[in-house]
C-alpha positions as CSV (number, residue, x, y, z in Angstrom):
1,X,46.1,-58.8,104.1
2,X,45.3,-59.6,100.2
3,X,44.2,-56.4,98.7
4,X,40.4,-57.0,97.8
5,X,39.0,-55.5,94.7
6,X,35.4,-54.4,93.9
7,X,33.4,-53.4,90.8
8,X,30.4,-51.8,91.3
9,X,28.3,-52.2,88.0
10,X,25.3,-50.8,89.5
11,X,24.0,-48.2,92.2
12,X,20.2,-48.9,93.1
13,X,19.7,-46.4,95.4
14,X,21.0,-44.7,98.5
15,X,19.6,-45.7,102.0
16,X,20.6,-42.9,104.2
17,X,23.6,-40.6,104.1
18,X,25.9,-40.0,107.4
19,X,28.3,-36.8,108.3
20,X,31.2,-37.0,106.5
21,X,29.6,-37.8,103.1
22,X,29.2,-41.5,103.6
23,X,26.3,-43.1,102.1
24,X,24.8,-46.5,102.8
25,X,24.0,-47.5,99.5
26,X,22.3,-50.8,97.9
27,X,24.8,-51.7,94.7
28,X,25.6,-54.9,92.5
29,X,29.1,-55.4,93.2
30,X,31.4,-58.3,91.8
31,X,34.4,-58.7,94.7
32,X,37.4,-60.0,93.7
33,X,36.2,-60.6,90.4
34,X,33.6,-63.2,91.2
35,X,30.3,-62.9,89.9
36,X,28.1,-59.8,91.4
37,X,25.7,-59.9,94.2
38,X,23.7,-57.1,95.8
39,X,25.5,-55.3,98.2
40,X,24.5,-53.3,101.1
41,X,27.1,-51.3,103.1
42,X,28.8,-47.9,103.8
43,X,30.5,-46.1,101.2
44,X,32.5,-42.9,101.3
45,X,32.2,-40.5,98.9
46,X,34.8,-41.4,96.5
47,X,34.2,-45.6,96.8
48,X,37.4,-46.4,97.9
49,X,36.6,-47.2,101.3
50,X,33.8,-49.1,102.4
51,X,32.4,-50.2,106.2
52,X,31.1,-53.7,106.7
53,X,28.3,-54.6,104.7
54,X,26.5,-57.7,103.6
55,X,26.1,-59.4,100.1
56,X,23.4,-61.8,99.0
57,X,22.5,-63.7,95.8
58,X,19.2,-62.8,94.2
59,X,17.8,-65.9,95.9
60,X,18.7,-64.2,99.4
61,X,17.4,-61.0,98.2
62,X,13.8,-62.2,97.6
63,X,13.9,-64.3,101.2
64,X,15.2,-61.1,102.6
65,X,12.1,-59.2,100.7
66,X,9.6,-62.2,101.9
67,X,10.4,-61.2,105.6
68,X,10.5,-57.7,105.4
69,X,6.9,-57.7,103.7
70,X,5.9,-60.0,106.5
71,X,7.1,-57.7,109.5
72,X,5.6,-54.7,107.9
73,X,2.2,-56.0,107.5
74,X,2.6,-57.5,111.2
75,X,3.4,-53.8,111.9
76,X,0.4,-52.6,110.0
77,X,-2.3,-54.9,112.2
78,X,-0.7,-53.8,115.7
């Protein structure tokens, strides 16, 4: 299996923290030297190990935001 490289270019924040210091983070990450994307996943404290996650283009993130706002607005009405 080929090595996967990553470069965390910007940390936007921590969504949650798990036992052992692992944190679910929102970062801007370049994977294998490609253009950076928004990335949500669990990271070990040293950022050398990571869990499964999701990467989003800025367009996908904007659509996700739109959907989340609609869900939260709907929850307010219930």
